C-alpha positions as CSV (number, residue, x, y, z in Angstrom):
1,M,-7.7,13.0,-11.6
2,A,-7.6,9.6,-9.9
3,W,-6.3,6.7,-12.0
4,L,-7.2,3.0,-12.2
5,F,-3.9,1.7,-10.8
6,W,-5.2,1.2,-7.2
7,P,-3.8,1.9,-4.9
8,T,-2.2,5.1,-6.4
9,I,-0.2,4.8,-3.2
10,I,0.4,1.2,-2.7
11,F,1.0,0.0,0.9
12,T,3.7,-2.4,0.0
13,V,6.9,-1.6,1.6
14,C,10.3,-2.6,0.1
15,A,13.5,-2.8,2.2
16,V,16.8,-3.1,0.2
17,S,18.6,-4.2,3.4
18,L,18.3,-4.2,7.0
19,S,20.0,-0.9,7.3
20,T,18.0,0.8,4.7
21,A,14.7,2.8,5.5
22,P,11.6,1.3,4.2
23,V,10.6,2.9,0.9
24,S,6.9,3.2,-0.5
25,S,6.1,1.6,-3.7
26,Y,4.2,4.5,-4.9
27,I,3.9,3.9,-8.6
28,D,1.8,5.7,-11.0
29,D,3.7,6.8,-14.0
30,D,0.6,7.2,-15.9
31,N,-0.3,10.3,-13.7
32,P,2.0,13.1,-14.4
33,A,0.3,15.5,-12.1
34,F,1.4,13.6,-8.9
35,A,4.9,13.3,-10.2
36,R,5.1,17.1,-10.6
37,L,4.2,17.9,-7.0
38,P,7.2,19.0,-4.9
39,I,6.1,16.4,-2.3
40,Y,6.5,13.5,-4.7
41,P,10.0,12.4,-3.3
42,L,8.3,12.2,0.1
43,I,5.6,10.0,-1.2
44,L,8.2,7.8,-3.0
45,E,9.8,7.1,0.3
46,G,6.5,6.4,2.0
47,K,6.6,9.6,4.1
48,F,3.0,10.4,3.9
49,E,2.7,12.4,7.2
50,Q,5.3,14.7,6.1
51,A,3.6,15.1,2.7
52,I,0.2,16.0,4.2
53,P,1.2,19.6,5.7
54,W,2.2,20.8,2.1
55,L,-1.0,19.4,0.8
56,D,-3.1,21.2,3.6
57,R,-1.4,24.5,2.8
58,S,-1.9,23.9,-1.1
59,I,-5.6,23.0,-0.5
60,A,-6.2,26.0,1.6
61,K,-5.1,28.1,-1.2
62,E,-6.8,26.2,-4.0
63,P,-9.7,24.3,-2.3
64,K,-11.0,23.0,-5.7
65,N,-7.7,21.5,-7.0
66,V,-8.6,17.9,-7.5
67,T,-5.0,16.8,-7.8
68,Y,-4.2,18.1,-4.4
69,L,-7.3,16.7,-2.7
70,E,-6.8,13.4,-4.3
71,C,-3.2,13.2,-3.3
72,R,-4.0,13.8,0.2
73,A,-6.9,11.2,0.2
74,Q,-4.3,8.8,-1.1
75,C,-1.9,9.8,1.7
76,Y,-4.6,9.4,4.4
77,H,-5.6,6.0,3.0
78,A,-2.1,4.8,2.9
79,L,-1.9,5.9,6.7
80,K,-5.3,4.0,7.3
81,K,-6.9,7.3,8.2
82,Y,-10.1,6.2,6.4
83,P,-12.4,8.9,7.4
84,Q,-10.2,11.6,6.3
85,A,-9.4,9.9,3.0
86,I,-13.2,9.4,2.4
87,K,-13.8,13.1,3.0
88,D,-11.2,14.1,0.5
89,F,-12.4,11.6,-2.0
90,T,-15.9,12.9,-1.6
91,G,-14.5,16.4,-2.2
92,C,-12.9,15.3,-5.3
93,I,-16.1,13.6,-6.7
94,A,-18.1,16.7,-6.0
95,L,-15.8,18.5,-8.4
96,S,-15.6,15.5,-10.8
97,Q,-18.8,13.5,-10.4
98,N,-18.6,11.1,-13.3
99,N,-14.7,10.3,-12.6
100,L,-14.9,6.6,-12.5
101,Y,-11.6,6.2,-10.7
102,L,-12.4,8.5,-7.8
103,H,-15.4,6.3,-6.9
104,Y,-13.1,3.4,-7.3
105,D,-10.8,4.8,-5.0
106,R,-13.4,5.9,-2.4
107,G,-15.0,2.5,-2.5
108,Q,-11.7,0.9,-1.7
109,A,-11.4,3.2,1.3
110,Y,-14.9,2.4,2.5
111,S,-14.1,-1.3,2.1
112,D,-10.8,-1.0,4.0
113,M,-12.8,0.7,6.7
114,G,-15.4,-2.0,6.9
115,S,-18.2,0.1,5.4
116,F,-19.2,-2.5,2.8
117,E,-22.7,-1.0,2.0
118,K,-21.0,2.3,1.1
119,A,-18.3,0.5,-0.7
120,L,-20.9,-1.3,-2.8
121,E,-22.5,1.9,-3.7
122,D,-19.3,3.3,-5.1
123,F,-18.4,0.2,-6.9
124,E,-21.9,0.0,-8.5
125,R,-21.4,3.5,-9.7
126,V,-18.0,2.4,-11.1
127,I,-19.6,-0.2,-13.0
128,Q,-22.3,2.1,-14.4
129,L,-19.4,4.5,-15.6
130,A,-17.3,1.8,-17.1
131,G,-19.4,1.5,-20.2
132,Q,-18.6,-1.8,-22.2
133,D,-14.8,-2.0,-21.5
134,K,-14.8,-5.8,-20.6
135,A,-11.2,-5.7,-19.2
136,Q,-12.3,-3.0,-16.7
137,L,-15.7,-4.5,-16.0
138,K,-14.0,-7.8,-15.1
139,R,-12.0,-6.0,-12.5
140,F,-14.8,-4.1,-11.2
141,Y,-17.1,-7.0,-11.0
142,R,-14.5,-8.7,-8.8
143,L,-14.7,-5.9,-6.3
144,K,-18.3,-6.1,-6.1
145,V,-18.1,-9.9,-5.4
146,N,-15.8,-9.3,-2.6
147,V,-18.0,-6.7,-1.1
148,L,-21.2,-8.9,-1.5
149,E,-19.3,-11.8,0.2
150,H,-18.5,-9.4,3.3
151,L,-22.2,-8.6,3.3
152,N,-23.2,-12.3,3.3
153,R,-25.2,-11.8,0.0
154,T,-24.1,-15.0,-1.3
155,A,-26.6,-15.4,-4.1
156,E,-25.8,-12.1,-5.5
157,A,-22.0,-12.7,-5.3
158,E,-22.6,-15.9,-7.2
159,I,-24.4,-14.1,-10.0
160,W,-21.6,-11.5,-10.2
161,C,-19.0,-14.4,-10.5
162,S,-21.0,-15.6,-13.4
163,K,-20.8,-12.2,-15.0
164,I,-17.0,-12.3,-14.7
165,L,-17.0,-15.7,-16.2
166,A,-19.0,-14.6,-19.1
167,I,-16.2,-12.4,-19.9
168,D,-13.4,-14.8,-19.0
169,N,-14.5,-18.3,-18.7
170,S,-11.0,-19.7,-17.9
171,N,-10.6,-17.6,-14.8
172,F,-9.9,-20.5,-12.3
173,E,-9.9,-18.3,-9.2
174,I,-13.5,-16.9,-10.0
175,L,-14.6,-20.6,-11.0
176,S,-13.4,-21.9,-7.6
177,K,-15.0,-18.9,-5.8
178,R,-18.3,-19.5,-7.6
179,A,-18.0,-23.2,-6.7
180,L,-17.8,-22.4,-3.0
181,L,-20.5,-19.9,-3.2
182,R,-22.8,-22.4,-5.0
183,R,-22.0,-24.9,-2.2
184,K,-23.1,-22.4,0.5
185,L,-26.3,-22.1,-1.6
186,G,-26.8,-25.9,-1.6
187,R,-26.3,-26.0,-5.4
188,N,-23.7,-28.8,-5.0
189,Q,-24.0,-30.3,-8.5
190,D,-23.4,-26.9,-10.0
191,A,-20.3,-26.5,-7.7
192,I,-19.0,-30.0,-9.0
193,T,-19.5,-28.8,-12.4
194,D,-17.2,-25.8,-11.8
195,Y,-14.5,-27.7,-10.1
196,S,-14.7,-30.3,-13.0
197,S,-14.1,-27.3,-15.4
198,I,-11.0,-26.4,-13.5
199,L,-9.8,-30.0,-13.2
200,K,-10.0,-30.5,-16.9
201,S,-7.1,-28.1,-17.3
202,V,-5.2,-29.0,-14.1
203,P,-6.2,-32.6,-13.3
204,D,-3.5,-32.8,-10.7
205,D,-4.5,-29.9,-8.4
206,A,-4.8,-31.5,-5.1
207,T,-6.7,-28.6,-3.6
208,M,-9.4,-28.6,-6.3
209,L,-9.6,-32.4,-6.0
210,K,-10.2,-32.1,-2.2
211,Q,-12.8,-29.4,-2.7
212,R,-14.6,-31.3,-5.4
213,G,-14.4,-34.3,-2.9
214,D,-16.1,-32.1,-0.2
215,A,-18.9,-31.1,-2.7
216,Y,-19.5,-34.7,-3.6
217,C,-19.8,-35.5,0.1
218,E,-22.4,-32.6,0.5
219,A,-24.2,-34.2,-2.5
220,K,-23.9,-37.8,-0.8
221,N,-21.9,-39.2,-3.6
222,W,-19.6,-41.0,-1.3
223,K,-17.8,-43.1,-3.8
224,K,-16.8,-40.2,-6.0
225,A,-15.7,-38.1,-3.0
226,I,-13.5,-41.0,-1.9
227,A,-12.0,-41.1,-5.5
228,D,-11.3,-37.5,-5.2
229,Y,-9.9,-37.6,-1.8
230,S,-7.6,-40.6,-2.8
231,A,-6.3,-38.6,-5.8
232,A,-5.6,-35.5,-3.7
233,I,-3.6,-37.5,-1.1
234,A,-1.6,-39.1,-4.0
235,E,-0.8,-35.8,-5.6
236,E,0.0,-33.8,-2.4
237,P,0.9,-35.9,0.7
238,E,1.3,-32.6,2.7
239,L,-2.5,-32.0,2.2
240,A,-3.3,-35.6,3.5
241,A,-3.7,-34.6,7.0
242,S,-6.8,-32.5,6.2
243,I,-8.3,-35.3,4.0
244,Y,-7.8,-38.6,5.9
245,E,-10.6,-37.8,8.3
246,A,-13.0,-36.6,5.5
247,R,-12.2,-39.7,3.5
248,G,-12.8,-41.9,6.6
249,K,-16.3,-40.4,7.2
250,A,-17.1,-41.1,3.6
251,Y,-15.9,-44.7,3.9
252,L,-18.2,-45.0,6.8
253,K,-21.2,-43.9,4.8
254,I,-20.6,-46.7,2.3
255,G,-20.2,-49.2,5.2
256,D,-16.4,-49.9,5.0
257,S,-15.5,-49.6,8.6
258,A,-12.0,-50.9,8.2
259,K,-10.9,-48.3,5.8
260,A,-12.8,-45.8,7.7
261,S,-10.9,-46.8,10.9
262,A,-7.7,-46.9,9.1
263,D,-8.1,-43.2,7.8
264,M,-9.2,-42.0,11.1
265,N,-6.1,-43.4,12.8
266,Q,-4.0,-41.9,10.0
267,A,-5.7,-38.5,10.5
268,K,-4.6,-38.6,14.1
269,R,-1.1,-39.6,13.4
270,T,-0.6,-36.8,10.7
271,K,-2.1,-33.9,12.5
272,P,0.3,-31.3,13.3
C-alpha cells in the first residue's frame, strides 16, 4: 500500500561530513511493510539501484504483491526513471484501484516527467477518493493548482486556489498565488484585494508591497503604486534595485519628471 507521505522515498540527500557517503532520507515510519523488507537498509542509504534486483526477483515470484511493486516504483522514481516508475504504479493501481495514495504517487511521477495532463487525471481521481477530509483536500487541491499552472489553465488554477482558501483563508502562499493568477486574468482589483489581505497581517512584507504596487500599476492607480513601492524600499533596501525603475515609470505617469528621472538614475546605480 502506498502512503500519503510523498515521496515515500524522499530525494533529499543528507551528508554528515565530507567523508561520509550520502544517505537517503527515506522516511515512512507509518508503512511497516517497507521497513520489513530485507532491502530496507539499502533504501535508507539511498542505494536504490542495488535494491531493485531483489525487488525484480521478488516480483517475478509474486507479481501481484503490491508492496514489492510500489517499493520498486518508488525506487525508480527516486532514480528519475519515470516510465518504469509509472508502469509499476499502474500495476499497483490495477490491483488496488481505489487506493488514493497510489494515484497520488503516480500523479507525482507523471508531473515530474512533465506529463501534466496525465498527472491531472491522477490528481482529480485523488480528490474524488479523498472524500470530505479537508486537511487532505487542501493538499491535493494544491497539487492540482500546480499542474493547471503548467498547462497554462490560469482561470481553472485561480478557481482551485479559491477552493483551498475556502478551507484555509489564512494561507498567505495561496493568497499570493491567487493574486498573481488574477493579475494574469486581468482581474487587478481582485488581486489587490488578495495582497491587501496578506498585508493586513504582515504590513511590512516588502515583497507583497512591491507586488501590490505592480497590481496598482496594472490598474493604472499610479499614486497608490508609488506609495507601495516607497514602503517596500523603506522596508527592504536590498529589494530597491528592482523597484526604483517601476516607481520611476509610475512617477512619469503622474507627470513628475524630476522624481522619475531620479528613480531611473538610482535604478541604474543599484543594478548588480
